[in-house]
N, C-alpha and C positions, 0 to 999 in steps of 0.2 A: 172869847177866845177858850172858855169851858167848853162850850158845844164842839170846839176843833179836836180838844184833846178827848172828848169820850168818843167822838168820830173815829179816830184812830186808834184809841184803844179797843173798841167793839167792831172793827173793820167796816163799820158802816152799819151794824143791826141794830135793831131796836133795842133800847135799854141801857143800863149804865155798864162799865167797867166791872169787871170780877173785883170782888172785895178781899182785903187781906186773909178774911177768914175762907173763902174758897179756895184761893192759891194755896194756903197752907194745907186744905184739904187734898187737892187735887195731888199736890208732892207728895203728903202721905199715903195717897192711892196707889200712885204708881210705883210706889217702894216696895208694897206690899202684896199687889195682884199681879197676876199675870196676864200680860197683855200681849200674847204671843202672836196673835192676827197682826197686831199693828207692827211688832216688832220685825215680821217677814219682810217689811217693804225694803224694796232692794234698788229702787230707782225713781228718780224724779223727772219727770218729763214736763215741759212746758209749751201750751197749744195756744192757739185763739180757734177757738170752736165757731163757726158759722151753722146758723141756724139754718136747715135744708127748705123749710119752708116760707122762710124770711130772711134771703140771703144779704140782706142790707143790714142786720143784726149781727153782731160777734161778741164772743166774750172768752175775757183771758181764762185758760185752765191750767191749773197746777196738777198735773196729776203723778201720785204717789204709788206706784205698782208692786203688786207681790205676783209671784210665780205660781202658778196652783200646780199644775202638771209640766211635764216636759216629755218632749218626743222628738223623733227626726223629722227636721223641717224640709219642705218640697220646695225651698226657694234656692235661686242659684248659688248662694252661699253654701248649701247642702254640699253640692256636685263639687265645689272647691274646698272642702274640708269635711270628710265624710267621718271626721272623729268629733264633731261639733254637734251637741245638744241644742235644741231649741225650746222656749218655752211653748205648749200646746196652747195653755190656758192662762193668762193673765187676768187678775182685776186690778182695777184703780180705784182711788177716792181720789176727786175732781174738787180742789179748793179755790177760792177765788184769788188767791195771792200764796206766796209761800212764806207769808209772815207767820208766827206763833197765833195770833189771834185770827186767821183764816176761816173763812164760812164754808163748811163742805155744800158744794154747789151741785154735786151729780157724783155718778160712777159711770165706769166705762168697764167693758169686759172686752178683752180682746182673745181673739183664736188663730189657730194656725190655717194655712188654705187647706190644710187635711181635714180638718173639722167642719169648716164652712162647707166644702165640698158635701158634706153630708147633710146640712140643713135641706129643709123643704123650701123650694123657691119662694114661698111666699115669707116665710121665716127670712131670706138671705136680702130680701127688699129692706130689712130692717138693720143691715148692716153696711159699714163701709170699709173702704180700702183705706190703708195710711199711705198709697205711693204718693199721690197729691201733696200731703202734708208734710210728708219726709223729704221729698225732692225742693218742695218749693222754699224750704226753712220755716213754714208755718208751726212744724212739731221740731223741737230739739231737746235735748238733755243739758240745761244750764249747769253752770259750773261755781258752787260756793266757795271752793278751794283756794287759798291764798299761796299755798304752798306748794301745789302739786303744778309740776311743769307743763307749760302750754302743750307741748308736744303729747305729752302722755295724757292729759285730758282730752286732746282733739282724738287720739287713738281709739280711748275707751268709748268717748260721744260715737264715733264711726261704727264701733262693733256695733253699740246697741242699737243705733238707727238702721243698721244693715240687717239686724233681728225685726225691728218694728215695721220697717216697709212691706214685709210680707203679710204682716196681720192684719187682720180683720178685727172692726170695731162696732161694738154696739153701744151707744151712749144713753143715760137717762140723766138729764138735769132736771132739778127741782127748787132750785131757787134762781130767778132772774134776775141777775144783780144789774145785769145791762140797762134793763129799763125800771131801775129806782127801786127794787123791791127790798125792803126792811125788815 
């Protein structure tokens, strides 16, 4: 039973759960340190990433994204609403779960079609469209709110996916939890 508890508390990572001392130090540090880059995260997206070179493998990917720069979108949404700004660059931290003890398993950069069109052809091969992920439901914005009305949440998710569907992503996975890496 104690092994099961350790697995839950460490999210399957090798090692023991955090001690009370570590938890107190983390809490104190978060009260006095500037965590601005992390505080700029404005969206949680969930997807199942399929490995391009091994399509039988996939991993849950919880993206916590921040906008780095903003510009006018080249997507259809731009023509429907000329006043809307869309992010040119997003950067996302990817975790294996949305739990507090989640493991950072990768990063993803997302760029606008305008920026993508400036990349050399060899570099473009390393980027992927989000059209399939969004339209198939593999990429979505999960709701954690128990108080927000469903209609309001769905409108917010629709607006977010309207932006993401036109972006290109470049992902780096460095912890392959689907094959048992600890």
